Structure formats: C-alpha cells, structure tokens
C-alpha positions in Angstrom: -14.1 7.1 13.1 -16.5 4.1 13.2 -20.2 4.5 13.9 -21.8 2.4 16.5 -25.1 0.9 15.1 -27.8 0.1 17.6 -29.1 -3.5 17.2 -32.8 -4.0 16.8 -34.1 -5.7 20.0 -37.3 -7.0 21.4 -37.6 -7.4 25.2 -33.8 -7.3 25.4 -33.3 -10.0 22.7 -31.7 -9.2 19.3 -34.2 -9.6 16.4 -31.5 -11.4 14.5 -31.2 -14.0 17.2 -35.0 -14.4 17.3 -35.0 -15.1 13.6 -32.1 -17.4 13.3 -31.1 -19.3 16.5 -32.5 -21.1 19.5 -33.2 -18.9 22.4 -32.2 -19.5 26.0 -35.2 -19.9 28.3 -34.4 -16.4 29.8 -34.5 -14.8 26.3 -37.8 -16.6 25.7 -39.3 -15.2 28.9 -38.1 -11.7 28.0 -39.8 -12.0 24.6 -43.0 -13.5 26.2 -43.4 -10.7 28.7 -42.6 -8.1 26.1 -45.6 -9.2 24.0 -48.1 -10.6 26.5 -49.0 -7.0 27.5 -52.2 -7.9 29.2 -50.5 -10.8 31.2 -53.3 -13.2 30.0 -51.0 -16.1 29.6 -51.6 -16.1 25.8 -50.5 -14.1 22.9 -53.7 -13.0 21.4 -53.9 -12.2 17.7 -53.0 -8.5 18.1 -50.0 -9.4 20.3 -48.8 -12.2 18.1 -49.3 -10.0 15.0 -47.0 -7.3 16.5 -44.5 -10.0 17.4 -44.5 -11.2 13.7 -44.2 -7.7 12.4 -41.2 -7.0 14.6 -39.7 -10.3 13.5 -40.1 -10.0 9.8 -40.7 -6.4 8.8 -38.5 -3.3 9.2 -39.3 -1.1 12.2 -40.5 2.0 10.2 -42.2 -0.1 7.5 -40.9 2.2 4.8 -39.7 0.5 1.6 -41.6 -2.7 2.4 -42.2 -4.6 -0.8 -45.4 -6.6 -1.6 -43.2 -9.7 -1.6 -42.1 -9.0 2.0 -45.7 -8.5 3.1 -46.7 -11.7 1.3 -43.8 -13.6 3.1 -44.9 -12.1 6.5 -48.5 -13.1 5.9 -47.6 -16.6 4.8 -45.3 -17.0 7.9 -48.1 -16.0 10.3 -50.5 -18.5 8.7 -47.8 -21.2 8.7 -46.9 -20.6 12.4 -50.5 -20.6 13.5 -51.3 -23.7 11.5 -48.2 -25.5 12.8 -48.0 -24.5 16.4 -51.5 -23.5 17.6 -52.2 -27.0 18.8 -55.7 -26.4 20.2 -56.7 -24.2 17.3 -58.0 -21.4 19.5 -56.4 -18.6 17.4 -53.9 -17.6 20.0 -50.5 -18.8 21.3 -50.1 -20.4 24.7 -46.6 -20.2 26.2 -45.9 -23.9 25.4 -47.0 -23.4 21.7 -44.8 -20.3 21.2 -41.9 -22.1 22.9 -42.1 -24.8 20.2 -42.3 -22.2 17.4 -39.3 -20.2 18.7 -37.1 -23.3 19.4 -36.0 -22.8 23.0 -32.6 -24.5 23.8 -32.5 -27.9 25.5 -33.4 -27.5 29.2 -30.2 -26.4 30.8 -31.2 -27.8 34.2 -31.4 -31.4 32.8 -27.6 -31.4 32.8 -27.4 -30.6 36.5 -30.4 -31.8 38.4 -29.6 -35.4 37.7 -26.1 -35.2 39.2 -25.6 -37.1 42.5 -24.5 -33.9 44.2 -24.8 -30.3 43.0 -21.4 -28.6 43.5 -20.7 -24.9 43.7 -19.4 -24.9 40.1 -22.8 -26.2 39.0 -24.6 -23.5 41.0 -22.3 -20.8 39.5 -23.0 -22.1 36.0 -26.7 -22.0 36.6 -26.4 -18.4 37.9 -24.4 -17.4 34.8 -26.8 -19.1 32.5 -30.0 -17.5 33.7 -28.7 -14.1 34.9 -29.0 -11.8 31.9 -28.2 -8.6 33.8 -25.0 -9.9 35.6 -26.0 -8.9 39.1 -25.4 -12.2 40.9 -29.1 -12.9 41.4 -31.9 -14.4 39.3 -35.0 -12.2 39.2 -38.0 -11.2 37.0 -38.0 -13.0 33.6 -34.8 -14.8 34.7 -36.6 -16.3 37.6 -39.6 -17.3 35.4 -37.1 -19.0 33.0 -35.4 -20.9 35.9 -38.8 -22.0 37.3 -40.0 -22.8 33.8 -37.0 -25.1 33.2 -37.8 -26.8 36.5 -41.3 -27.4 35.3 -40.0 -28.7 32.0 -37.6 -31.0 33.9 -40.7 -32.4 35.8 -42.4 -33.0 32.4 -45.0 -30.2 32.8 -46.3 -28.2 29.9 -45.1 -24.5 30.0 -47.9 -22.1 30.8 -48.0 -18.8 32.6 -50.2 -20.2 35.4 -47.8 -23.2 36.1 -44.8 -20.9 36.1 -46.4 -18.3 38.3 -47.4 -21.0 40.8 -43.8 -22.1 40.9 -42.4 -18.6 41.2 -44.7 -17.9 44.1 -43.5 -21.1 45.8 -39.9 -20.2 45.2 -40.4 -16.7 46.6 -42.1 -18.0 49.6 -39.4 -20.6 50.2 -36.4 -18.2 49.9 -38.3 -15.2 51.4 -37.4 -12.7 48.6 -38.1 -11.9 45.0 -34.6 -12.8 43.9 -32.5 -15.9 44.3 -28.8 -16.2 44.7 -26.3 -19.1 44.7 -27.4 -20.3 48.1 -31.0 -20.3 47.1 -30.3 -22.1 43.8 -28.5 -24.9 45.7 -31.3 -25.2 48.2 -34.0 -25.2 45.5 -32.4 -27.9 43.5 -32.1 -30.3 46.4 -34.3 -33.4 45.8 -36.8 -32.5 48.6 -37.2 -28.9 47.3 -37.8 -30.2 43.7 -40.6 -32.5 45.1 -42.1 -29.6 47.0 -42.0 -27.4 43.9 -43.7 -30.2 42.0 -46.6 -30.0 44.4 -46.8 -26.2 44.0 -47.0 -26.6 40.2 -50.1 -28.8 40.6 -51.3 -26.1 42.8 
C-alpha cells in the first residue's frame, strides 16, 4: 500500500516549483497575495523574510544546520541586492517578478494576431484558470490583467493591476470573466480603453 505524501505549497504553488522553475503569471499572483498580507503592494521585510524561510528552510525548522541558515541568509541578501532596484528594503511586485522569473507573457502570442479565434480564447482560459471552473477570477484575473499591463509595456505594480481589474469588472459587469468576456476584452478598442484605465 503506497502512502500519499502531501506536497509543500505556498498560496497553492508547490515550493519545489518556486525554487526551480519559471512561474506562470497566475502562480506568481497566488504567491504575491499569500505573502502581501497587508495588501500594501509591497513585500515588507517581515513578509519577504517569511517567503524566504518557506522557500529555503524546512517547515518545522527542526534539523536545520548552520550551513542551511547561512545559505538562507546569503540568498536573502543576494536577492535584495540584486532585485530591490530602488533600494527601499522591500519588494515591489515588479521586483519580485524579476526575482522569481515569471514565464514570458502568454498574451503576447495572442493579442498580436489579426483575429482572435475561439481556440485562442479557450487557450487563454485554460492558461489562467487554475481552479478549472471555466471563469477567470481572483488571482487569476489579476494575472490576466497583469499580463495585459505587461503587453502594454507597463511596470507591474499592485496599483496598476487593481486599476485594470476594476476597469475589467466594470466593463463585464461581474467579478469573473468567461470566454465571451475574454474575447471582448482583447479586442483592440478594449485594449486601448484598458490602457487608459491603467494610467488612471
């Protein structure tokens, strides 16, 4: 009889994936909202420190060697030195996105097409929909809107994404988007309208 072993997760994302691979934008948003507890738009030192502990140390911290603590400390310092661009001692969303290596923007492959077909819309839904319920909502919607912002050349920040999410919700009249809403939102006039909402 085989035992099923629970995988260590953070915000619905496996720690192993966080450590080793590029994240999808949806996984990145799940991680961001898991650690940005106060919804400040930044990972303050305490929040970032918890993130790093979860990433590099065992959950119960028993059996942690001095070498592991040293590696963890060195990695925190390295990440702060490398990615805290404005040297304010906290991570903005854009800075953490660079540190975690988010995948190439999925929407770039689709928005530039002459016409967005149903198969493209279905692939977008599949890509962003982490809970397989045929709608994009919550962190998924933030990821979708964040990728639209990235497509438009904007820097990822919680305020930019929240402005875009508010505009999307007002446009579609609900907190979730389905295939019809995706197709409508990715039309050229809607993208231009969203661009204005990001500038806010």
